Structures are given as structure tokens and as C-alpha cells.
C-alpha positions as CSV (number, residue, x, y, z in Angstrom):
1,M,16.5,26.0,30.4
2,A,19.8,26.4,28.6
3,T,19.7,28.5,25.3
4,P,20.7,26.4,22.3
5,V,23.9,27.7,20.6
6,S,22.0,27.9,17.3
7,V,19.6,30.6,18.6
8,H,20.2,34.1,17.1
9,E,18.8,37.0,19.0
10,V,17.4,39.6,16.6
11,F,16.4,42.3,19.1
12,D,15.4,42.8,22.7
13,K,13.6,46.0,23.6
14,D,10.5,47.6,25.1
15,G,9.5,44.3,26.7
16,V,9.8,42.1,23.6
17,R,12.6,39.8,22.6
18,L,12.8,38.1,19.2
19,S,15.1,35.2,18.7
20,V,15.5,32.8,15.7
21,D,16.6,29.1,15.7
22,D,16.6,27.9,12.1
23,A,12.9,27.6,11.0
24,V,11.5,28.6,14.4
25,A,11.3,32.1,15.7
26,T,10.4,32.9,19.3
27,V,8.8,36.1,20.4
28,T,9.0,36.6,24.2
29,L,7.3,39.1,26.4
30,T,10.0,40.0,28.9
31,N,8.5,42.0,31.8
32,P,7.5,39.4,34.3
33,A,7.6,41.9,37.2
34,K,4.6,43.6,35.7
35,R,3.0,40.3,34.5
36,N,4.0,41.3,30.9
37,A,1.5,44.2,30.9
38,Q,1.2,45.9,27.5
39,S,1.8,49.4,26.3
40,P,2.0,51.2,23.0
41,A,5.8,50.8,23.0
42,L,5.4,47.0,23.4
43,W,2.9,47.0,20.6
44,R,5.4,48.8,18.3
45,A,8.0,46.2,19.2
46,L,5.7,43.4,18.5
47,A,4.9,44.9,15.1
48,E,8.7,45.2,14.4
49,A,9.1,41.6,15.4
50,G,6.7,40.6,12.6
51,R,8.7,42.7,10.1
52,S,12.0,41.3,11.3
53,I,11.3,37.6,11.0
54,P,13.6,36.0,8.3
55,G,12.0,34.3,5.3
56,S,13.4,31.0,6.5
57,V,11.1,30.9,9.5
58,R,8.1,28.6,9.3
59,V,6.8,28.6,12.9
60,V,6.6,31.5,15.4
61,V,6.2,30.8,19.1
62,L,4.8,33.5,21.3
63,R,5.5,33.2,25.0
64,G,5.6,35.3,28.2
65,E,8.3,35.2,30.9
66,G,7.2,34.5,34.5
67,K,4.0,33.3,35.9
68,S,1.6,35.2,33.5
69,F,1.5,35.3,29.8
70,S,0.1,38.9,29.9
71,A,-2.1,40.6,32.3
72,G,-3.3,43.0,29.7
73,L,-3.0,46.7,29.2
74,D,-0.6,48.4,31.7
75,R,-2.7,50.2,34.3
76,Q,-0.7,53.3,33.7
77,A,-2.8,53.7,30.6
78,F,-5.8,54.5,32.8
79,T,-4.1,57.4,34.6
80,P,-4.7,61.0,33.4
81,E,-1.1,61.3,32.1
82,G,-1.0,57.9,30.5
83,F,2.4,56.8,29.2
84,D,5.3,59.2,28.6
85,G,5.4,60.4,25.1
86,E,2.0,58.7,24.2
87,P,-1.5,60.2,23.9
88,S,-3.6,59.5,27.0
89,F,-7.1,58.0,26.7
90,L,-8.4,61.5,27.3
91,D,-6.2,62.9,24.5
92,L,-7.4,60.1,22.2
93,A,-11.0,60.9,22.9
94,R,-10.5,64.6,22.1
95,G,-9.0,63.8,18.7
96,S,-10.8,63.7,15.4
97,D,-12.4,60.4,14.2
98,D,-9.6,60.0,11.7
99,E,-6.9,60.6,14.3
100,L,-8.5,58.2,16.8
101,D,-9.0,55.5,14.1
102,G,-5.4,55.9,13.0
103,V,-3.9,55.5,16.4
104,I,-6.0,52.4,17.2
105,A,-5.1,50.9,13.7
106,E,-1.4,51.4,14.6
107,Y,-1.9,49.6,17.9
108,Q,-3.6,46.7,16.1
109,E,-0.6,46.1,13.8
110,A,1.0,44.2,16.7
111,F,-1.8,41.7,16.5
112,T,-2.4,41.3,12.8
113,W,0.7,39.6,11.4
114,W,0.6,36.3,13.4
115,R,-1.9,34.8,10.9
116,R,0.2,35.4,7.8
117,N,0.0,32.4,5.4
118,D,3.8,31.9,5.3
119,I,4.1,31.1,9.0
120,V,2.2,29.1,11.6
121,S,2.0,30.9,15.0
122,I,1.7,29.2,18.4
123,A,0.9,31.0,21.6
124,A,2.3,29.3,24.7
125,V,0.0,30.6,27.5
126,Q,0.3,30.3,31.2
127,G,-1.3,32.1,34.1
128,H,-3.2,35.3,33.3
129,A,-4.1,36.2,29.7
130,I,-6.4,39.1,30.3
131,G,-7.8,41.7,27.9
132,A,-5.0,42.6,25.5
133,G,-3.2,39.5,26.7
134,F,-6.2,37.3,25.7
135,Q,-6.4,39.1,22.4
136,L,-2.7,38.5,21.8
137,A,-3.1,34.8,22.3
138,L,-6.1,34.9,20.0
139,A,-4.0,36.6,17.3
140,C,-2.0,33.3,16.9
141,D,-3.1,30.4,14.8
142,L,-2.8,27.9,17.7
143,R,-2.8,28.0,21.5
144,V,-1.2,25.6,23.9
145,V,-2.1,26.4,27.5
146,A,-0.9,25.5,30.9
147,Q,-3.4,24.1,33.4
148,D,-3.2,27.4,35.4
149,V,-4.2,29.6,32.5
150,Q,-6.9,32.2,33.1
151,F,-8.3,33.9,30.0
152,A,-10.6,36.9,30.5
153,M,-11.8,39.7,28.3
154,R,-12.2,42.6,30.8
155,E,-12.6,45.5,28.4
156,T,-16.4,45.6,28.6
157,S,-16.3,45.8,32.4
158,L,-14.1,48.9,32.0
159,G,-16.6,50.6,29.7
160,L,-14.6,49.7,26.6
161,V,-14.7,47.1,23.9
162,P,-12.0,44.6,22.7
163,D,-10.4,46.5,19.9
164,L,-7.1,44.7,19.3
165,T,-8.4,42.2,16.7
166,G,-9.6,39.6,19.2
167,T,-13.3,39.6,18.4
168,H,-13.1,37.9,15.0
169,P,-11.0,34.9,16.1
170,L,-13.0,34.6,19.3
171,V,-16.3,34.3,17.5
172,G,-14.7,31.9,15.0
173,L,-13.4,29.7,17.7
174,V,-16.3,29.5,20.2
175,G,-19.3,30.9,18.3
176,Y,-21.2,34.2,18.8
177,A,-23.2,33.3,21.9
178,R,-20.3,32.1,24.0
179,A,-18.1,34.9,22.8
180,L,-20.7,37.4,23.8
181,E,-21.1,35.8,27.2
182,I,-17.3,35.7,27.8
183,C,-16.8,39.4,26.8
184,A,-19.9,40.8,28.4
185,T,-19.3,39.1,31.8
186,G,-15.5,39.4,31.8
187,R,-15.3,36.0,33.6
188,F,-12.3,33.8,33.7
189,V,-12.0,30.8,31.3
190,G,-9.7,28.1,32.7
191,A,-7.7,25.5,30.9
192,D,-10.3,22.7,30.8
193,E,-13.0,24.9,29.4
194,A,-10.6,26.5,27.0
195,E,-9.7,23.1,25.5
196,R,-13.3,22.0,25.5
197,V,-14.7,25.0,23.6
198,G,-11.8,25.3,21.2
199,L,-9.9,28.2,22.6
200,A,-6.9,25.9,23.3
201,N,-5.6,23.2,21.0
202,L,-4.0,21.5,24.0
203,A,-3.9,22.0,27.8
204,V,-0.9,20.6,29.7
205,P,0.7,20.8,33.1
206,A,2.7,24.1,33.5
207,D,6.0,22.3,33.6
208,E,5.3,20.6,30.3
209,L,4.2,23.8,28.4
210,D,7.6,24.4,26.7
211,S,8.1,20.8,25.6
212,A,4.5,20.5,24.3
213,V,5.1,23.6,22.2
214,R,8.4,22.3,20.9
215,D,6.7,19.0,19.9
216,L,3.9,20.9,18.1
217,A,6.4,23.1,16.3
218,G,8.3,20.0,15.2
219,A,5.2,18.3,13.9
220,L,4.3,21.5,11.9
221,L,7.8,21.5,10.3
222,A,7.5,17.9,9.2
223,A,5.3,18.7,6.2
224,P,6.6,20.5,3.1
225,R,6.4,24.3,3.6
226,D,4.5,25.1,0.4
227,A,1.8,22.5,1.2
228,V,1.3,24.0,4.7
229,V,1.1,27.5,3.2
230,E,-1.5,26.5,0.7
231,T,-3.5,24.6,3.3
232,K,-3.5,27.5,5.7
233,A,-4.6,29.9,3.0
234,L,-7.5,27.5,2.1
235,L,-8.6,27.2,5.7
236,R,-8.3,30.9,6.5
237,G,-10.4,31.8,3.5
238,A,-13.1,29.2,4.0
239,P,-15.4,31.2,6.3
240,G,-15.6,33.9,3.6
241,R,-16.5,31.5,0.8
242,D,-19.6,29.4,0.1
243,Y,-19.3,25.7,-0.6
244,E,-18.8,26.0,-4.4
245,E,-16.3,28.8,-4.0
246,Q,-14.3,26.7,-1.6
247,R,-14.3,23.8,-4.0
248,R,-12.9,26.0,-6.7
249,A,-10.2,27.3,-4.3
250,E,-9.3,23.7,-3.4
251,R,-8.9,22.8,-7.1
252,A,-6.8,25.8,-7.8
253,A,-4.5,25.2,-4.8
254,Q,-4.1,21.5,-5.7
255,A,-3.3,22.4,-9.3
256,R,-0.5,24.7,-8.1
257,R,0.9,21.9,-5.8
258,L,0.8,19.3,-8.5
259,R,2.6,21.5,-11.0
260,D,5.2,22.4,-8.4
261,L,5.8,18.8,-7.5
262,A,6.1,17.9,-11.2
263,G,8.6,20.7,-11.7
264,L,6.2,22.6,-14.0
265,S,5.6,25.7,-12.0
266,D,6.8,29.1,-13.1
């Protein structure tokens, strides 16, 4: 696919490329030879992408080059030496509680910014999305998947737990019982099941994935930005509020919108 001349590349490093085309930013995982396997360097680049997105951007698309979205954590992480310049798993285990917590919290920053209220994020997922790859797709607001998608949460089978922010959205999307079964068994979830249980907003043939994501991004851009921001904030906050609290939040949000539309906002 030819790159539109309006696209501005912000950076390309450590397996992550960020480009911006007007109100749409695209974050691409760029190591297809390793099925976009993840590493601490990649996580830092993803966190930097979040900090580097211009204020004009309303929609962020996350995609992976090649046949797989992301096959999860690079297997080098499981070797005694780990990654060059990074603490190995053994080093992490030997650290204090605060040190270990701080390192994992830093890793998680790559997965936290996708749900910011000022943007809507879309994961375009094809092929394998395993472990950290699954959690990265879950970090986004919306997921469009190709028919060949294979989600799996394999951490438990390795004696670990999903710790890259994936458990909260997974339970929110599919419920506790199904989330537990998916994580504890490590089984694959294909496109049809993903769409049926709410993991995917849309499942399409692989050759239609890019166009489906473009169409969705265009539809999201059709509504006024501030209305989308307020609506997203309302929906994100709803699980933590009771019915009456949500009613009050709706009234306050609508009051802000009405004053803004009337030209009376501060």
C-alpha cells in the first residue's frame, strides 16, 4: 500500500514506528521476522509513542507488520542472560519488592495510555496475539481482527500471570468466568469466538483489515471531538459508579456540552 504524502513519521526505533496523518496516528510494530515479539526496549518505545502524539490526533491505530500482530514476549527474556542491558528474570526476582514493583510498573506504561479520554485507540489484529501481544490488543479501546487471528494468554502456563494491564479489560469484555478459563488454560481464541464474546468489535477477512480500520477511524472522526471525549469518559467511569452516580455524571457532562455549544463555557 502506498504511503499517503500527508503522513508524517515521528520516529522509528526499537521495533516501533509512529506516524501521523492529520487526526489519525498509527503505531506500528516493525519486527515481522520475529513476529513482533516484545522486549523492554519496545515497551519504552511504545510509551514514548504515547507521549509523542500531537494534540491534533483523535484516533490512534495500532498494527503489526507481517503475518502476526505480536507473538508476545521475546523468548530471549527466558534465557539466564535476558536482554542486553536489561535485568533478567532472575535479577528481577532477587530485587526488593519496591524494585521489582517499579520495574514492572515501568513496563506497564507501554500499555496504559491507549485508553486516554482524548483519543480513541483501535488495534488492528492479525495472526498471533499471544501473551503480551494479547494484552497490547486489550489495551486499546476497540479491536478489529482478521479471520486468522489467534488470541492466547500463555503466562499462566509458564508459571507467571498476565501483568501488562490485560486482566482488567479482559474481565470487563468477557466476564470473570470466561476470562479465568482463557487465562488458566492458555487456549487459543479465534476470530469468530472473539467477535461473539466481545473481544473483537469486528472480524473481517485478512485482506480487508486495513480498509475496515480506516472506515472505523473515519466514522469515529465524524462526531465532534469534545462530544466523543465526554462520552468516552462517561463510559470508562461507568463500571466504578452506581446507577445514581452515573446519572449525576451524565447530567454534569451534558451541562458542559450545552454550555460549550451555546458559547458559554469558560
